[in-house]
Structure formats: C-alpha cells, structure tokens
C-alpha positions in Angstrom: 22.7 45.0 35.2 24.4 41.7 34.5 22.4 38.5 35.1 25.4 36.2 35.0 29.2 36.6 35.5 32.0 34.5 33.9 35.3 35.6 35.4 38.6 35.9 33.7 41.8 37.1 35.3 43.5 40.0 33.5 47.2 39.1 33.4 48.4 42.7 32.7 45.6 45.2 33.4 48.1 48.1 33.4 48.7 47.5 29.6 45.1 48.2 28.7 44.4 51.7 27.5 40.8 52.9 26.8 41.7 55.1 23.8 43.8 52.4 22.1 41.1 49.9 22.8 38.5 52.1 21.1 40.6 52.4 18.1 41.2 48.7 17.8 37.6 47.7 18.3 36.5 50.1 15.6 38.3 47.9 13.1 36.0 45.1 14.0 32.8 47.0 14.3 29.7 44.9 13.9 28.2 44.6 10.4 24.9 42.9 9.6 25.0 39.5 7.8 25.6 39.7 4.1 23.2 37.9 1.8 25.3 34.7 1.9 26.6 34.9 5.4 25.2 32.5 8.1 26.6 34.7 11.0 28.3 37.9 11.7 30.2 38.9 14.9 31.7 42.3 15.9 31.7 45.1 18.4 28.6 47.1 19.2 28.2 50.2 21.4 27.6 49.1 25.0 25.2 52.1 25.5 23.1 50.9 22.5 22.1 52.2 19.1 22.0 55.8 20.1 25.8 56.1 20.3 28.8 55.1 18.2 31.4 54.8 20.9 32.4 51.1 21.4 33.8 51.6 24.9 32.4 53.1 28.1 34.8 53.9 30.9 33.8 54.5 34.5 35.2 53.9 38.0 38.3 52.1 36.7 36.4 49.9 34.4 35.8 49.7 30.6 32.5 48.3 29.3 32.4 46.6 25.9 29.7 44.8 24.0 29.9 42.1 21.2 26.9 41.6 18.9 26.3 38.4 17.0 23.7 38.1 14.2 22.7 34.7 12.8 20.5 33.8 9.9 17.7 31.4 10.9 17.7 28.6 8.4 16.5 25.5 10.2 17.9 22.2 9.0 14.4 20.8 8.6 13.5 23.6 6.1 16.7 23.0 4.1 16.1 19.2 4.2 12.5 19.5 2.9 13.6 21.8 0.0 16.4 19.4 -0.8 14.2 16.4 -0.8 11.8 18.1 -3.2 14.6 19.0 -5.6 16.1 15.5 -5.5 12.7 13.9 -6.1 12.1 16.3 -9.1 15.5 15.3 -10.7 14.9 11.6 -10.1 11.4 11.8 -11.7 12.4 13.9 -14.7 15.7 12.0 -15.5 14.7 8.5 -14.3 17.9 8.1 -12.2 19.1 8.1 -8.6 20.8 11.1 -7.2 24.1 10.1 -5.6 25.6 11.3 -2.4 28.1 13.7 -4.0 25.4 15.3 -6.1 23.1 15.5 -3.1 25.7 17.5 -1.2 26.1 19.9 -4.2 22.3 20.3 -4.4 22.2 21.1 -0.6 24.7 23.9 -1.1 22.6 25.3 -3.9 19.5 25.2 -1.8 21.2 27.0 1.1 22.6 29.7 -1.3 19.1 30.3 -2.6 17.5 30.4 0.8 20.0 32.4 2.8 19.2 35.9 1.5 15.6 35.4 2.4 16.2 33.9 5.8 15.3 35.9 8.9 18.1 37.1 11.2 18.4 37.0 15.0 20.8 39.1 17.1 22.2 38.7 20.5 24.5 40.8 22.6 27.3 39.8 25.0 28.2 42.4 27.5 31.5 42.5 29.4 33.7 44.9 31.3 37.4 45.0 32.2 37.9 45.9 35.9 41.4 47.5 35.7 41.4 48.1 39.5 40.3 44.6 40.5 42.2 42.9 37.7 39.3 40.9 36.3 37.2 40.7 33.2 33.5 40.0 33.8 31.4 38.6 31.0 27.6 38.5 31.2 27.1 35.0 29.7 25.1 32.1 30.9 27.4 29.5 29.4 31.2 29.1 29.0 30.7 28.8 25.2 29.1 32.3 25.1 31.9 33.8 27.2 34.7 32.2 25.2 33.1 33.5 22.0 33.6 37.0 23.3 37.1 36.4 24.6 38.1 34.8 21.2 36.7 37.9 19.4 38.8 40.2 21.7 41.9 38.2 21.1 41.3 38.3 17.4 40.7 42.0 17.5 43.8 42.9 19.6 46.1 40.2 18.3 46.8 39.1 21.9 44.8 39.3 25.0 46.1 37.5 28.1 43.4 36.3 30.4 42.5 33.0 32.1 39.6 31.6 34.2 39.9 31.6 38.0 42.5 29.2 39.4 41.4 28.8 43.1 43.8 27.4 45.6 40.9 26.2 47.8 38.4 23.7 46.4 35.1 25.6 45.8 33.1 22.4 46.2 34.6 21.6 49.6 34.1 25.2 50.8 30.4 25.4 49.7 29.7 22.0 51.2 31.2 23.2 54.5 29.0 26.3 54.4 25.9 24.3 54.0 26.9 21.7 56.6 27.8 24.2 59.3 25.8 27.3 58.3 29.0 29.2 59.0 29.7 31.6 56.1 32.2 34.5 55.9 31.0 37.9 56.9 28.7 39.5 54.3 27.5 36.2 52.9 24.3 34.3 53.9 22.8 31.1 52.6 20.0 31.4 50.1 17.3 28.8 49.4 18.7 26.7 46.6 21.6 24.3 46.1 22.6 21.4 43.9 24.3 18.4 45.4 26.3 15.7 43.6 27.5 12.3 44.8 31.3 12.3 45.1 31.4 8.7 43.8 28.9 9.0 41.0 28.7 12.3 39.2 25.4 11.3 37.6 23.7 11.3 41.0 22.3 14.8 41.4 19.9 16.4 43.9 18.4 19.8 43.2 16.9 21.7 46.1 15.0 24.9 45.5 12.9 27.1 47.8 14.2 25.2 50.9 15.8 25.8 54.2 19.4 24.7 53.5 20.0 24.1 57.2 17.2 21.5 57.4 17.8 17.9 58.3 16.9 16.7 54.8 19.9 18.6 53.3 22.1 17.4 56.2 21.2 13.8 55.4 22.4 14.2 51.8 25.7 15.5 53.0 26.2 12.7 55.5 25.9 10.1 52.7 28.6 11.7 50.7 26.9 14.3 48.5 28.7 17.6 47.9 27.5 21.1 47.0 28.3 22.1 43.4 25.9 25.1 43.1 24.8 27.3 46.0 22.5 30.4 46.3 23.8 33.1 48.6 23.0 36.6 49.5 25.7 39.3 49.6 25.3 42.1 52.1 21.6 42.2 51.5 22.4 44.0 48.2 22.7 41.0 45.8 21.4 37.5 45.4 23.3 35.0 43.3 24.2 31.4 42.6 27.9 30.4 43.0 28.9 27.4 40.8 31.7 25.0 41.2 33.8 26.7 38.4 33.2 30.0 40.3 30.9 31.4 37.6 28.0 33.4 39.1 24.5 33.0 37.9 21.0 34.4 38.6 22.3 37.8 39.8 19.5 39.8 41.3 20.3 43.3 42.7 18.1 44.5 45.6 15.3 46.9 44.5 16.4 49.4 47.1 19.9 49.4 45.6 18.6 49.9 42.0 16.4 52.8 43.1 19.5 54.8 44.0 20.6 54.7 40.3 17.2 55.1 38.8 16.3 58.7 39.7 13.1 59.7 37.9 14.7 63.1 36.8 17.5 61.3 34.9 16.2 61.4 31.3 19.5 61.0 29.4 20.0 57.2 28.8 23.7 57.6 28.8 23.7 59.2 32.3 21.3 56.5 33.5 23.6 53.8 32.1 26.6 55.3 33.8 24.9 55.5 37.1 23.7 51.8 36.9 27.1 50.7 35.6 29.1 52.3 38.5 26.7 50.9 41.0 27.0 47.4 39.6 30.8 47.7 39.4 31.2 48.7 43.0 29.0 45.8 44.2 30.6 43.2 42.1 34.1 44.4 42.8 33.5 44.1 46.5 32.0 40.7 46.1 34.8 39.3 43.9 37.4 40.7 46.3 35.7 38.7 49.0 35.5 35.5 46.9 39.2 36.0 46.0 40.1 35.8 49.7 37.8 32.9 50.4 38.7 30.7 47.4 42.4 31.8 47.1 42.1 33.4 43.7 44.9 35.8 44.4 47.5 36.6 41.7 47.7 36.1 38.0 
C-alpha cells in the first residue's frame, strides 16, 4: 500500500504495452554498486526478491519498482582520513600541501575507502494506470519521484508525462472547504491543516489534532491565511493529506478495507500482493477521478 502519491499525467497511455515495457526494463535491471561506484539505480521486481519479473499488471495498471543503492561514505570520515594523510606528508617532507594536491589526495582516499563502505538500498514504487491516464509514484518528495521518472525516460528513450495542471486553484478550493465545511460528496475534513499568509509566505500555522471548523481556524482565515495542506477522509476508506501541488501524503487505508485483501488462507505472496494492489488501485482511481473533477485536471 502506498504511503504517498506523486501524480503524473500520462500523455499517451494507449502507447504503453506491458510486454514491451518488461523487455525494455530488463535492459536496465538493478545491479549492486561496484567497488568504486557511489550509487547504482535500476529496475527491481515490484513483488520482491522472490521473482524476476519487472512488471506486474492488474486491473488496467502496470506496477514497477526502481531500486537505488548508495555507498555510505560520510564526508566527515573522508575529511578525517584526508587530514591525517595531509599532516603525515607535511611532517615527513617539511612542506605545505597545496589545494590542487589536496584535491588529488581526497580522490585517492575515496578510492581506497569506497570498496569497504557499507551500502544502503531504497525502493521507489510506482504504477501506470492506463485506464485513469495517470502515473502514481510512492515518493515523499518531488526529488524522489523525479528520480524514478528520469530513470523511466532514460530506459525507454522517451516517456511523455507531466505533473497535474489544475484549472482551479487548489489553495483557494481547500481554503473554501475549511471556511465553509462544505466538501464534495465522499470527502470529509480531517483534523490537520497548514495555513500560510497570502502576503508573507514565511508566516505558517500548523494545526494538528484539531477541529478544523473551530473558531480558532476561522480567525486565521479571516486575517488572510490560506490552506496549503489539508487532511481529508475519502468515503471512510482512506485518510490522506492533500497538498497545494496536488501531491497526496500520509495515506492510510481503513483496517476494514485492508482485511478484505488479507485473507489468512492466502499464503502465496504474489497472490496477496495482487489482491492488495487491485484494492489500492480501485480506491485511488476513484479518488483521483473525483479530484480531477474538483480541481479541473481533465485532459493531457
């Protein structure tokens, strides 16, 4: 289940073919960092280590996963080793190490230390909704999502997507929701929002665990603050935070919903994955269709 969603509009979903995609991704399959590599990025099976397949199709969607491995070589560790080497040279040769030589020594230190450095991996999950026309990336930051999109473009040679382009201002709409308590059918106010002064973007107010229809919130709105992040509930199945760029954070699916996909007699992890994936896709597709209508995100 995704914890975050960064949205990208697929400009030509009909051109995407699962079999062709599998073939192209296999050319950029993830490989662990080599001895002198600081990082490695490639495609990883979305179902995990127990499979080799790099795509998983279901309910009009194709799931993908990118894996990034980085060598952990803190700058402070490199700096200490470099200082020791410079001090040793200056003591033995009674001279000062210059800036150019210091840069060369730093490179030597890193080459020596890299093969022994620990590695850390992270995975970025995504899926292409060919029915809804969207790509959803489970990334907390724009940078993480763009990393995956860039890898996909590099792998395919061309991949035409773009972030949401709402015709209706999300900030104005969310501010009106909190001010009036009047939300579209299916959506309810949560208990968290973040407000920003329209005249001074440094002036922020974060409210958590509060009744958003309380007078305290209304006072902030009357003096010109606007809602830039808002917690909402979707049909009692999903809690989430909508942000001003229409990215979605802190997704939490209702326990009752999850139980429908987590039958105790399902032992095959692939079958369980497929059940959870289809359930998530259906909920998010319905939610995004709703947001499309509200914010005017229709069309490519």
